[in-house]
C-alpha positions in Angstrom: 60.5 98.7 159.2 60.4 102.1 157.3 57.5 102.6 155.1 56.2 105.0 152.6 52.6 106.3 152.1 50.7 106.0 148.6 49.2 109.1 147.1 45.7 108.9 146.9 45.3 106.5 149.5 46.1 102.8 149.6 48.3 100.8 151.9 51.6 101.9 152.8 54.7 100.6 151.0 57.3 98.7 153.0 60.7 100.0 152.4 64.2 98.0 152.5 65.6 98.6 155.9 69.2 98.2 154.5 68.8 101.2 152.3 66.4 103.2 154.0 67.6 103.0 157.5 70.8 104.5 157.3 72.4 107.2 159.3 72.9 110.6 157.7 76.6 111.3 157.1 76.7 115.2 156.1 80.4 115.3 155.1 79.9 112.6 152.7 76.5 113.7 151.3 78.0 117.0 150.5 81.2 115.5 148.9 78.8 113.5 146.4 76.6 116.5 145.9 79.6 119.0 145.0 80.9 116.0 142.6 77.5 115.7 141.1 76.8 119.3 140.4 80.2 119.9 139.4 80.0 117.1 136.6 76.9 118.7 135.3 79.0 121.8 134.4 79.8 122.0 130.5 83.0 123.7 131.0 83.0 125.2 127.4 83.9 128.9 128.7 86.7 130.8 127.0 88.1 133.7 126.3 90.7 135.5 123.6 94.2 136.3 125.0 96.0 139.0 123.0 97.3 136.7 120.3 93.8 135.4 119.5 92.1 138.9 119.1 92.1 139.9 115.4 93.6 143.1 114.3 96.1 145.0 116.4 99.1 143.9 113.8 100.1 147.5 113.4 102.1 149.9 116.0 99.5 152.5 117.0 101.7 155.2 116.9 105.7 155.7 116.7 107.5 154.7 119.7 108.9 158.2 120.8 107.8 161.9 120.1 103.9 161.7 120.8 104.1 162.4 124.5 101.9 159.5 125.1 102.7 156.1 126.4 104.3 153.5 124.2 102.1 151.2 122.8 103.0 147.9 120.3 99.1 146.9 119.7 95.4 148.1 120.0 94.9 144.3 121.3 97.1 144.8 124.6 94.6 143.6 127.5 94.5 147.5 129.1 92.7 148.6 125.6 89.3 148.5 125.1 88.8 145.5 122.7 91.8 143.7 123.7 92.6 140.5 124.9 91.7 138.9 128.3 94.4 138.1 130.9 94.0 135.0 132.7 90.4 134.2 131.2 88.7 131.1 131.8 89.4 128.2 129.2 87.8 125.2 128.4 88.4 122.3 131.6 86.5 119.4 132.9 85.2 119.7 136.9 84.7 116.3 137.3 85.7 115.2 140.5 86.3 111.5 141.3 84.0 110.1 144.2 84.4 106.3 144.9 81.6 104.0 144.2 80.9 103.0 147.6 81.0 106.4 148.7 78.3 107.1 146.3 76.0 104.2 147.3 76.3 105.3 151.1 75.4 109.0 150.0 72.3 107.6 148.1 71.5 105.8 151.1 71.7 108.1 153.3 69.6 110.7 151.0 66.9 108.2 150.8 66.7 107.5 154.6 66.4 111.1 155.3 63.4 111.3 153.1 62.1 108.1 154.7 62.7 109.4 158.3 60.7 112.6 157.8 58.0 110.9 155.9 58.4 113.0 152.7 58.9 110.0 150.7 55.5 108.8 148.9 54.6 106.2 146.1 52.2 107.1 143.2 50.4 104.7 141.2 51.8 105.4 137.6 49.3 102.8 135.9 46.8 105.1 137.3 47.1 107.6 134.5 45.6 106.5 131.6 46.5 109.8 130.0 48.0 112.9 131.0 46.0 114.7 133.3 47.6 117.6 135.4 44.8 118.0 137.4 44.9 114.5 138.7 48.3 115.0 139.4 47.6 118.1 141.3 45.1 116.6 143.6 47.4 113.6 144.5 50.1 116.4 145.6 47.8 118.7 147.2 48.3 117.5 150.8 51.9 116.7 150.4 53.1 120.1 149.1 55.8 121.8 151.2 58.2 122.9 149.1 59.9 121.7 145.9 58.9 118.0 144.8 61.2 115.6 142.7 58.9 113.0 141.0 61.0 110.1 139.9 59.4 107.9 137.4 60.7 104.7 135.1 60.4 103.7 131.6 56.9 103.7 129.8 55.2 106.0 132.5 55.1 108.8 130.0 51.4 109.5 130.9 52.4 110.2 134.5 55.3 112.4 133.6 53.6 114.6 131.4 51.1 115.0 134.1 53.7 116.1 137.0 55.6 117.9 134.6 53.5 121.1 134.2 53.0 121.6 138.0 55.1 124.6 139.6 58.2 123.6 141.9 58.1 119.9 140.5 60.7 118.4 139.0 60.1 115.3 136.9 63.1 113.1 136.4 63.8 109.6 135.0 64.8 107.1 137.9 68.0 106.8 136.0 69.1 110.4 135.9 68.2 111.1 139.9 71.3 111.7 142.0 72.0 112.5 145.2 71.8 116.2 144.6 68.5 115.9 143.4 67.2 114.0 146.4 68.9 116.4 148.6 67.5 119.2 147.2 64.0 118.2 147.1 61.3 118.8 150.1 59.1 116.0 148.7 59.9 113.0 147.1 57.5 110.9 144.9 58.4 107.6 143.4 56.7 104.9 141.3 57.0 101.2 142.4 59.2 100.8 139.6 61.3 103.9 140.6 61.3 102.6 144.1 62.8 99.2 143.0 65.3 100.8 140.8 66.7 103.3 143.3 66.5 100.7 146.2 68.7 98.3 143.8 71.3 101.2 143.2 71.6 101.7 146.7 72.1 98.2 147.9 74.6 97.1 145.6 77.5 97.8 147.7 75.3 97.6 151.1 76.6 94.4 152.3 79.9 93.7 150.1 
C-alpha cells in the first residue's frame, strides 16, 4: 500500500491504492494540462480594425496630381495609428476533455507524487494562529523546488502560514487541477484535502 509521510513527524498516512498506484499516462496528462491552462485564459484580447479606429473620414489628399500614392483614409492599416489587420478578437479557449479522462489524469498525477515520495501530509489543526516560521520549519527538509499546499475549508491559519513562503503556492483543494499537481515538485496536503482529492479521483475509478 502506498503511503505519505507526515510533516513534523508522526506516523505515515496510508493512501488509497486505487488512486495512488496508477500507471502514468503521459499523453493523457498532457491533454488535460493543456485543456486546464487554456480554460484559465480570459480570452478578452482585442484590437481595432480600420472600421473601428476613430478619424480618417476625410480623404487625406486628392486622388491625382500630388505625386504621392493614392490614399482614401488615414486609418488604413499601413498608416501609423491605423487599424490592425487580422488582429486578435475575444474568444474562448475552452477545450473539451471527457470526465473519465480528467479523473484518470488526476490519478496519474497523484500517483507520481506518491511514487516519488514527494507527497506529504500536514496537520492543519496544529496552526492555532498564522505562523510563517512554523510553516517554514515543517517544509525545511522537503524543499526541492516549487511546493503546492492544498487545504480545505476552515484551515485559514495554515493557509496564511504557508502563503508567504517563497516558491510555495497555496490553493483550496477544490481549485487544484492536474496542471497544478504536475507543476509542483512537492505536494503538501491536509487530511481533509487528501480525502477530497481521493474522492474526486476515485469517482470514475471503478465504473
